[in-house]
C-alpha positions in Angstrom: 53.2 -4.7 18.0 51.4 -7.2 20.3 50.1 -4.4 22.5 48.7 -2.6 19.5 46.9 -5.8 18.3 45.6 -6.4 21.8 44.3 -2.8 22.0 42.4 -3.3 18.7 40.9 -6.6 19.8 39.9 -5.1 23.1 38.3 -2.1 21.3 36.3 -4.5 19.0 35.1 -6.6 22.0 33.9 -3.4 23.8 32.1 -2.2 20.7 30.4 -5.6 20.1 29.4 -5.8 23.8 27.9 -2.3 23.5 25.9 -3.4 20.5 24.6 -6.4 22.4 23.6 -4.4 25.4 21.8 -1.8 23.4 20.0 -4.5 21.4 18.8 -6.2 24.6 17.5 -3.1 26.2 16.0 -1.6 23.0 12.5 -0.3 23.4 9.7 -2.1 21.5 8.1 -0.1 18.7 4.9 1.7 19.7 2.6 3.3 17.1 2.7 7.0 18.2 -0.8 7.8 17.1 -2.7 4.5 17.5 -5.0 3.1 20.1 -7.2 0.1 19.8 -10.6 -0.6 21.2 -13.2 -3.4 20.8 -14.5 -2.0 17.5 -11.1 -2.3 15.8 -9.9 -5.4 13.9 -6.9 -6.7 12.1 -7.4 -9.3 9.4 -4.4 -11.0 7.7 -4.9 -11.3 4.0 -2.8 -14.1 2.5 -2.7 -15.0 -1.2 -6.1 -15.1 -2.8 -8.0 -14.0 0.4 -7.2 -10.4 -0.5 -9.7 -10.1 -3.4 -12.8 -11.1 -1.5 -12.0 -9.1 1.6 -11.0 -6.0 -0.4 -14.1 -6.3 -2.6 -16.3 -6.5 0.5 -14.6 -3.5 2.2 -14.8 -1.4 -1.0 -18.5 -2.4 -1.3 -19.2 -1.0 2.1 -17.6 2.4 1.5 -19.9 5.3 2.1 -17.8 8.5 1.7 -14.3 8.1 0.3 -11.9 5.5 -1.1 -8.2 6.5 -1.5 -5.9 4.1 -3.3 -2.2 4.2 -4.1 -1.3 1.2 -6.3 2.0 0.3 -8.1 0.3 -2.0 -10.6 -3.4 -1.9 -11.6 -3.8 -4.0 -14.7 -6.9 -3.6 -16.9 -8.6 -6.8 -18.1 -11.6 -7.0 -20.5 -12.6 -10.3 -19.0 -14.4 -10.7 -15.7 -11.8 -11.7 -13.2 -10.8 -10.6 -9.6 -9.0 -7.5 -10.8 -11.8 -6.3 -13.0 -14.3 -6.9 -10.2 -12.2 -4.6 -7.9 -12.0 -1.9 -10.7 -15.8 -2.3 -11.4 -16.7 -1.7 -7.7 -14.6 1.5 -7.7 -16.6 2.6 -10.8 -19.9 1.7 -9.1 -19.0 3.5 -6.0 -17.9 6.7 -7.9 -21.2 6.6 -9.8 -23.0 6.3 -6.5 -21.4 9.5 -5.1 -18.5 8.1 -3.2 -15.3 10.1 -3.8 -12.7 7.7 -5.3 -9.1 8.9 -5.7 -6.4 6.7 -7.2 -2.7 7.3 -7.6 -0.8 5.0 -10.0 2.8 4.4 -10.8 4.2 5.6 -14.1 7.8 5.2 -15.3 10.2 5.1 -18.2 13.2 2.9 -18.9 15.8 4.6 -21.1 13.2 7.2 -22.1 10.7 4.6 -23.2 7.3 4.2 -21.4 7.2 1.0 -19.4 4.6 -1.7 -20.0 3.5 -1.2 -16.4 2.7 2.4 -17.2 0.8 1.4 -20.3 -1.3 -1.1 -18.3 -1.9 1.4 -15.5 -3.0 4.0 -18.2 -5.6 1.5 -19.5 -7.0 1.2 -15.9 -6.9 4.9 -15.4 -8.8 5.5 -18.6 -11.5 3.0 -17.6 -11.8 4.5 -14.1 -11.8 8.1 -15.2 -14.7 7.3 -17.7 -16.6 6.1 -14.6 -16.0 9.1 -12.4 -12.9 8.1 -10.5 -10.2 10.7 -9.9 -6.9 9.3 -11.1 -3.4 10.8 -10.9 0.0 9.4 -11.8 3.1 9.8 -9.7 6.2 11.6 -11.1 8.3 9.8 -13.6 11.3 10.6 -11.4 9.8 8.7 -8.4 8.8 5.1 -8.0 5.6 4.8 -6.0 5.6 1.2 -5.0 2.7 1.4 -2.5 -0.2 -1.0 -2.4 -2.5 1.0 -0.1 -6.2 1.5 0.3 -8.0 3.8 2.8 -11.8 3.5 3.1 -13.9 6.1 4.8 -10.9 7.1 7.0 -11.7 4.0 9.1 -10.2 1.0 7.3 -6.8 0.5 5.7 -5.6 -2.3 3.5 -1.9 -2.5 2.8 0.7 -5.1 1.9 2.2 -6.8 -1.1 -0.8 -7.3 -3.4 -0.8 -5.4 -6.7 -3.9 -5.4 -8.7 -2.9 -8.0 -11.3 -4.3 -11.4 -12.0 -1.2 -13.3 -10.7 -1.0 -11.3 -7.5 -4.7 -11.8 -6.7 -4.9 -15.5 -7.7 -1.6 -17.4 -7.8 1.3 -15.5 -6.2 2.4 -15.8 -2.6 1.3 -12.4 -1.2 0.7 -11.0 2.3 -1.4 -8.0 3.2 -3.5 -6.9 6.1 -6.8 -5.1 6.6 -6.8 -2.8 9.6 -10.0 -1.2 10.9 -8.8 1.5 13.2 -9.4 5.3 12.9 -6.0 6.4 14.2 -4.1 4.2 11.7 -6.5 5.2 8.9 -5.9 8.9 9.7 -2.2 8.3 9.6 -2.3 6.8 6.2 -4.9 9.3 5.0 -2.3 12.1 5.8 0.3 10.1 3.8 -2.1 9.7 0.9 -3.0 13.4 1.0 0.6 14.4 0.9 1.2 12.2 -2.2 -2.0 13.4 -3.9 -1.0 17.1 -3.5 2.5 16.3 -4.9 1.1 14.9 -8.1 
């Protein structure tokens, strides 16, 4: 009995030692397709910093804006969310291709409030020349991703709702890098073609 217990303890110790060694010598993550040069930049966007930086980046778009957003609330009042939606409409009217994928869902076969809010934003954007698709009801698309001119990516935790842009603790990042943008553009294109 004692030798069996000793064998089990020895086996556990060897296993744990193997885990520790593999952890210590684990390779650091490297982006397989990314290189950085002096023109690239990374900007952390904490809390309400997101709206201003995102508005500025969207304003500078020349060719294409691709967005995947879990929540995009529609407000009739002028606030930070409406300003972002308005710049998308302005860019679409100016000839920039604007594509948006939004979440839709059901709970016990009833359309969710989130879906109803996203539909209001979709209606507004579509009336202004923006191309909008919804994900499959069977899939939750929880992304908060923006790709601008295949050069700039904004991603993180910020939904397009008043609380997320003004009072929540949120963390996102703006990355100006063509390799990273291309990576996320491929991701976006795959989603766009699914829906």
